[in-house]
N, C-alpha and C positions, 0 to 999 in steps of 0.2 A: 208813441214810436219809442220814446228812448226805452222803454221797458222790453219791448219787443228786440232791440238791438243788445240791449244788456243780455238777455235771454242767448239770443244768438251768437253774441261774443263769449258768452260761456263756454257753450257748445263748441265752438272754433277750439276757444283755450281760456283758460283761467287767466294769463298772464295780460292778453287783448282785454277782457274784462275790467283787471285792477288798472290798466293804464287808460281806458274809456271811463273808468270812476274816478280816478285822477285828474284828469281833465277837468272834471266838474267841479270837483273839491277845489283844486287851484283858481279856476274862472271863477266861483262863488266868493273863495277870500278875497281875491283882486277887487272885486265888482262891489265888495262891501267897502273898499276904501273908497271907490269912484261915489257911493254913494254918500258917505259923508264928507268927502270932499266937497260936492256940488250943494250939499246942504238939501238933500232931498226931502221934501214934507213927510214922504212915506216911510222914511227909516223907522224901524220897529213897529210897522204895522205891515197888512198885505200890499203888497207891490209884484204885478204881473211879471216886470222884467223880462229883457229878451230871451226867447229860448225856454221861457217857463222856470228854467233851473235856478235862474238867479234871483226866484221868489225867496230862497234861502240868504240872500245877501243883504236883506232887510232887518232881519234880526241879527244877524252878524252884524252890521253897521251900528245898530243900538249898541253893540256889547264893545264895539270898538270905542263909541261915543262915551261910555262908562269907562273904559279903560283911558280914557282922556288922550287918545293916538292926535296926535299935531297932525293939521294938514298943510301941505306943501306942493306948489305947482311943481316944482321938478320930480318930488316922489310921484305925484300925479300922473306925470306924461309918461313916464318908466311903467307904472304901474296899469295905466289904462292899455299903453301898448301891447303889453305881456300878455295882460287879460284878454284882450282882443284877438291875439295867439291862441291862447285856448279856446276862445269861441269859435275861433275856426278849426281848432284842433277836435272840437264836439260835433262839427259839422261834419267834416272830410274827414278823420278817422277812420269811421265807418264804412266810408263810400268804399273802400278795397275788398272789404270783407261781401258786402251788398253784391259787388260786379262778379265777385265769384261763383254768386246765387246764379245770376243773369242780369244784361244789359236793360231787360224792361222790369226789373225790380230796382235797379239803381236808378231809373229817369221816373219811377214813379218816388223814389225817395225824394228826389230833389223837386218834384214837382209838389209833396206834400211839404215840402219846406219854402217854398216860393208863396202857398196859400197862407202857410200861418204868419211868414212876413208882412204879404197883403194886409191881412186881416188887423194883425198888430200895427201896420201902419196907419190903417182905416179909422180903427177902434179903440184901441188901448194907447199908443203915442198922443193923441189929442186930450188925452184927459190925465196926463201924466204930470206931475210937479215941477220934474225939471228937464221939460221938455225944449225949453230954451237953450239947456247946458248941452244936451243930449245929440249926437249926429242924428241919429233916428228921428229925434223929437222936432228937430230942426227941419228936416225933410218932410218930416207927416205935417207939421205947420204949413210948408212951402204947396204941398199938394193940396191942402184942406181949406187954407184961408191967404193965400199970398203970400206975401212975403214979411209978414208982421215980427216973425221971429228971429229974423235974420240978424246973426252980431258980428 
């Protein structure tokens, strides 16, 4: 879906494609800090991450560890909130342009997003090494197994 959105945004305007791409880059970089902050066991290996685009956060997190980036709760809170805004931007930025095609396309877009997240919560989050730290992982654990990972 990201490729289709990128092609469409390129057709609309190169500037919109660049903005969309920068949202991905921005979020991946910030998410990599979150990976090292929570000492995710998947850092440096494959991690499906939210939205699929955070797959790149794992190798970047490994680089941050190599560079000996210090972990800080204060920095984490700021980075996490900004990364979440980038994540929302990735979802909602193309919505306006999709709406210009038709309302039905926009409904389909959000339907696909909801299907993806349902699948992620049911199948990917339960296997994640940082599920006790991640809000999505905690929710997934509650859904699948009760309140075992409540912190």
